[in-house]
C-alpha positions as CSV (number, residue, x, y, z in Angstrom):
1,M,-32.4,-127.2,275.6
2,L,-28.2,-127.4,276.0
3,K,-26.5,-126.0,279.1
4,V,-23.8,-124.0,277.4
5,I,-20.5,-121.6,278.8
6,G,-18.7,-118.9,277.0
7,V,-15.3,-119.7,276.5
8,R,-12.4,-117.7,275.0
9,F,-8.7,-118.6,274.7
10,K,-7.4,-115.3,274.3
11,S,-7.5,-112.0,276.4
12,V,-9.6,-110.5,273.4
13,G,-10.7,-112.9,270.6
14,K,-13.7,-114.7,269.8
15,I,-16.1,-116.4,272.1
16,Y,-16.7,-120.3,271.4
17,Y,-19.2,-122.5,273.3
18,F,-18.6,-125.6,275.1
19,S,-21.2,-127.7,276.5
20,C,-20.7,-128.0,280.6
21,G,-22.9,-130.8,281.4
22,D,-23.3,-131.2,285.0
23,T,-19.9,-129.8,285.8
24,R,-20.9,-125.9,286.9
25,V,-18.2,-123.4,286.1
26,L,-17.8,-119.5,286.9
27,P,-16.8,-116.5,284.5
28,G,-13.2,-116.1,285.3
29,E,-12.3,-120.0,285.6
30,G,-10.2,-121.9,283.4
31,V,-11.3,-125.0,281.2
32,I,-9.5,-127.7,279.1
33,V,-12.1,-128.3,276.1
34,E,-10.9,-130.1,273.1
35,T,-10.5,-128.0,270.2
36,A,-9.8,-128.6,266.2
37,R,-6.3,-127.5,267.3
38,G,-6.1,-130.1,269.8
39,T,-6.4,-129.7,273.9
40,E,-6.6,-126.1,274.9
41,F,-7.3,-124.2,277.7
42,G,-9.7,-121.5,277.6
43,E,-11.3,-119.0,280.2
44,V,-14.8,-118.7,281.0
45,V,-16.2,-115.5,279.9
46,M,-19.8,-116.2,280.0
47,P,-22.0,-117.7,282.5
48,E,-24.0,-121.3,281.9
49,K,-27.1,-120.9,280.2
50,E,-29.8,-122.7,278.0
51,I,-29.7,-122.5,274.3
52,D,-31.8,-124.4,272.0
53,E,-29.4,-127.0,270.5
54,Q,-30.4,-126.7,267.0
55,A,-29.5,-123.3,266.9
56,F,-25.8,-124.4,266.2
57,A,-24.8,-125.1,262.8
58,I,-22.2,-127.8,264.1
59,P,-22.4,-130.1,267.3
60,V,-21.3,-128.1,270.3
61,K,-18.4,-130.4,272.0
62,P,-18.3,-130.7,276.0
63,I,-15.7,-129.1,278.1
64,V,-13.2,-131.9,279.3
65,R,-12.8,-130.6,282.4
66,R,-12.1,-127.8,285.0
67,A,-8.8,-126.4,284.5
68,T,-6.2,-127.7,287.9
69,E,-3.3,-126.6,289.2
70,Q,-1.1,-129.0,287.1
71,D,-3.1,-126.9,284.1
72,Y,-2.3,-123.6,285.2
73,K,1.4,-124.8,285.8
74,Q,1.7,-126.0,282.3
75,L,0.2,-122.8,280.7
76,E,2.4,-120.9,282.2
77,E,5.7,-123.0,281.3
78,N,4.2,-122.5,278.0
79,K,4.4,-118.7,278.2
80,E,8.0,-119.3,279.3
81,K,8.5,-121.6,275.9
82,V,7.3,-119.1,273.9
83,Q,10.1,-116.5,274.5
84,E,12.8,-119.1,273.4
85,A,10.8,-120.1,270.3
86,R,10.5,-116.4,269.5
87,R,14.4,-116.1,269.5
88,I,15.2,-119.1,267.4
89,C,12.5,-118.0,265.3
90,L,13.8,-114.6,264.6
91,E,17.1,-116.1,263.9
92,K,16.3,-118.8,261.4
93,I,14.3,-115.8,259.2
94,K,17.9,-114.1,259.7
95,E,19.9,-117.1,258.1
96,N,17.5,-117.6,255.5
97,E,17.0,-113.9,254.5
98,L,13.3,-113.7,254.6
99,E,11.1,-110.5,254.0
100,M,8.9,-110.9,257.1
101,N,8.3,-109.7,260.2
102,L,7.4,-112.2,263.3
103,I,4.4,-110.7,265.3
104,D,4.0,-113.3,267.3
105,V,4.4,-116.5,268.4
106,E,1.9,-119.4,270.3
107,Y,2.0,-123.1,272.1
108,T,-1.0,-124.8,272.0
109,F,-2.1,-126.5,275.4
110,D,-0.9,-129.7,274.6
111,R,2.2,-128.7,273.1
112,S,1.8,-130.7,269.6
113,K,2.1,-127.5,267.7
114,I,3.4,-124.2,267.5
115,L,2.1,-121.2,265.5
116,F,4.4,-118.3,264.5
117,Y,2.5,-115.2,263.3
118,F,4.5,-112.9,260.6
119,T,3.3,-110.1,258.3
120,A,5.3,-109.8,255.3
121,D,4.4,-106.9,251.7
122,G,3.8,-109.8,249.5
123,R,3.9,-114.4,249.5
124,V,6.7,-115.5,251.6
125,D,8.5,-118.9,250.7
126,F,8.9,-119.9,254.3
127,R,9.5,-123.9,253.7
128,Q,12.6,-124.0,254.6
129,L,12.2,-122.0,257.7
130,V,9.4,-124.6,258.3
131,K,11.9,-127.4,258.1
132,D,14.6,-125.7,260.0
133,L,12.1,-125.0,262.9
134,A,10.5,-128.5,262.8
135,S,14.3,-130.1,263.7
136,V,14.7,-128.1,266.6
137,F,11.7,-127.8,268.2
138,R,10.9,-131.5,266.9
139,T,7.2,-130.6,266.5
140,R,4.5,-129.5,264.4
141,I,5.3,-126.3,263.1
142,E,2.5,-123.9,261.6
143,L,3.3,-120.0,260.1
144,R,0.4,-117.9,259.6
145,Q,0.5,-114.3,257.4
146,I,-1.9,-111.9,259.4
147,G,-3.2,-108.2,258.1
148,V,-2.3,-105.5,259.7
149,R,-5.7,-105.0,261.6
150,D,-4.3,-108.3,263.0
151,E,-0.9,-107.0,264.2
152,A,-2.3,-104.2,265.8
153,K,-4.7,-106.3,267.5
154,M,-1.5,-108.4,268.9
155,L,0.6,-105.7,269.7
156,G,-1.9,-103.3,271.2
157,G,-1.2,-99.4,271.6
158,L,-3.0,-96.5,271.8
159,G,-4.9,-95.1,269.5
160,I,-5.5,-91.5,268.3
161,C,-8.0,-90.8,271.2
162,G,-5.3,-91.4,273.7
163,R,-7.2,-94.8,274.9
164,Q,-6.3,-98.3,274.2
165,L,-6.5,-99.6,271.0
166,C,-10.3,-100.9,270.9
167,C,-9.3,-104.3,269.1
168,S,-7.1,-105.0,272.0
169,L,-9.4,-104.2,274.5
170,F,-12.5,-105.6,273.7
171,L,-13.4,-106.3,269.8
172,G,-13.7,-109.9,269.6
173,D,-13.9,-109.8,265.2
174,F,-13.1,-106.7,263.2
175,E,-16.7,-105.4,261.3
176,P,-16.8,-104.0,258.2
177,V,-15.8,-100.2,258.0
178,S,-16.2,-97.8,254.9
179,I,-15.3,-94.3,253.6
180,K,-19.4,-94.3,253.3
181,M,-19.4,-94.3,256.8
182,A,-16.9,-91.3,257.1
183,K,-19.5,-89.7,254.8
184,E,-22.3,-89.8,256.7
185,Q,-21.0,-88.4,259.7
186,S,-19.3,-85.7,258.0
187,L,-16.1,-86.8,259.3
188,S,-12.9,-85.2,257.3
189,L,-11.4,-87.6,254.7
190,N,-8.1,-86.6,255.5
191,P,-6.3,-90.5,255.7
192,T,-4.6,-89.0,258.8
193,K,-7.8,-88.4,261.1
194,I,-9.9,-91.4,260.0
195,S,-7.4,-94.1,260.2
196,G,-5.8,-95.9,263.0
197,T,-2.6,-97.0,264.2
198,C,-3.1,-100.1,261.8
199,G,-3.3,-97.9,258.7
200,R,-7.0,-98.6,258.2
201,L,-10.3,-97.0,258.6
202,M,-11.2,-96.4,262.4
203,C,-13.3,-99.8,263.9
204,C,-15.0,-96.6,266.0
205,L,-16.5,-95.4,262.4
206,K,-19.1,-98.5,263.4
207,Y,-20.0,-97.4,266.5
208,E,-22.1,-94.8,265.4
209,Q,-23.5,-95.6,262.0
210,E,-26.6,-96.9,262.8
211,A,-27.6,-93.9,264.7
212,Y,-26.4,-91.6,261.3
213,E,-28.3,-93.8,259.0
214,D,-31.7,-93.5,261.2
215,L,-31.2,-89.7,261.6
216,L,-30.1,-88.9,257.4
217,S,-33.3,-91.1,256.8
218,K,-35.4,-88.5,258.4
219,T,-33.2,-85.4,257.4
220,P,-33.9,-83.7,254.1
221,N,-30.4,-83.6,252.0
222,P,-29.0,-79.6,250.9
223,G,-31.2,-78.7,247.8
224,A,-34.0,-80.4,249.0
225,V,-37.2,-78.5,248.5
226,V,-39.3,-78.4,251.6
227,D,-42.7,-76.5,252.9
228,T,-42.1,-75.2,256.2
229,P,-44.1,-73.0,258.9
230,A,-42.8,-69.5,257.0
231,G,-43.1,-70.9,253.6
232,R,-41.6,-73.0,251.1
233,G,-37.9,-73.1,250.3
234,I,-34.8,-74.8,250.1
235,V,-32.7,-76.8,251.7
236,A,-28.8,-75.2,252.5
237,S,-27.6,-77.2,255.1
238,T,-28.3,-79.4,257.8
239,N,-27.3,-80.6,261.3
240,L,-27.9,-84.2,262.1
241,L,-27.2,-84.3,265.5
242,K,-29.3,-81.1,266.7
243,G,-32.1,-82.3,264.3
244,L,-31.7,-78.8,262.5
245,V,-32.0,-77.4,259.1
246,Q,-31.4,-73.9,257.3
247,V,-33.6,-73.8,254.4
248,K,-33.1,-70.2,251.9
249,M,-36.9,-69.1,251.2
250,D,-38.2,-68.2,248.1
251,S,-38.8,-64.6,249.6
252,Q,-35.5,-64.1,251.4
253,N,-32.5,-62.9,250.5
254,E,-29.7,-65.6,249.3
255,K,-27.5,-64.4,252.0
256,V,-30.1,-65.2,254.9
257,L,-31.0,-68.6,256.0
258,S,-33.7,-69.9,258.5
259,E,-33.4,-72.2,260.8
260,F,-36.0,-75.1,261.8
261,K,-36.2,-78.5,263.2
262,V,-36.1,-81.3,260.8
263,D,-39.5,-82.7,262.2
264,E,-41.2,-78.9,261.3
265,V,-40.5,-79.7,257.6
266,V,-42.2,-81.4,254.8
267,I,-40.2,-82.8,251.9
268,I,-42.0,-82.1,248.2
269,K,-38.9,-82.9,246.4
270,D,-35.7,-84.3,248.5
271,G,-32.4,-83.4,246.7
272,R,-29.3,-85.1,246.5
273,D,-26.6,-86.7,248.7
274,K,-23.7,-84.7,248.2
275,R,-21.9,-86.6,250.4
276,M,-21.8,-89.3,248.3
277,D,-21.1,-87.6,245.1
278,D,-17.0,-87.0,245.5
279,E,-15.9,-90.4,243.6
280,A,-12.5,-88.9,243.8
281,D,-12.0,-89.5,247.7
282,I,-13.4,-92.6,247.1
283,A,-10.8,-93.2,244.8
284,L,-8.1,-91.7,247.1
285,L,-8.5,-93.6,250.3
286,K,-10.2,-97.1,248.6
287,E,-6.7,-98.3,250.5
288,L,-7.7,-97.9,253.6
289,E,-11.0,-100.3,253.3
290,K,-8.7,-103.1,252.5
291,D,-8.5,-105.6,255.9
C-alpha cells in the first residue's frame, strides 16, 4: 500500500496523486512536486490515504517538500510576471497580424517555460511569434490552441441559470454530452436553450442522465400496448418524473385518456421511442456536441 495525497495545480482542474511518504500534509497546504513540465507548486485537495500501488498505470512520484514562505513569494511573483507576458504577447500578435485570441498566460513554477493559451477559427502559423517571444523572455515558449469549452473554463462567467459556470467552479474534466441526452430528458431542442456560454451543449445535461435512463428503462414508450387494471390500451403519453402513463383504452373515446402509475401497467408490445426519431434535429444540432 502507498500513502498518497491529491494535488491540484489550478483552482479547478484535474487532481494528480503524489506519494507523501512520512511527510504529513493537510488539505489546503501547498507542496512542491516534480511533473512532466518541471517543478510545480500545487495545493493539496485530498487528504492522505492508502492506495494499492498497482492501481496506478505509472509510478507515483513523491512530493519534493512542503511549500515554504519563499515558495509562496515566488508564486506571487510569477502571477505578477504573467501580466507583463500577456501585454507583450498581445503586441507581438498584432505585429504579426495573426488571427488568434490570447486567452491565458501561465508561468511554470520554476520559470523554465511560459505557456500561452489561445483560440482561433483554424490553424495558425505562429512560428515567428514563438521566435519573437523567445527573444524577449529568453526561456522556453509554448503556445497551445484550446477549444471553446476550455476558454469558458479559464475565463469563467455566469450560465443561463444565473450561477457561476460549472466548468470554472468545480468540474475537473469535461464529460461527453450529446443531443440524445436532451431528447431523453424531453428538453426543448432550441440551441439557445440547451447550449452554454461556450456555445456547446450544457455540461449539466449529464448530471441527471443516469436517473432518466433508469426511468426510461421502466416506462413504456408512447404507442406501446399495455394491460392496465382497467383493461388493455395504448400508451398516449408518459410523465417520467411522476412515474405516470396516459393510456387510451380500447373501449374509450379517442379524446378520453386514463392515467395509471408505471408499476400498474404491463407491457404487451412496446412502442417506438419517438424521442430518437427526428434525425433532422440531430443533424441541425450536431455542431453543439463538438469539444
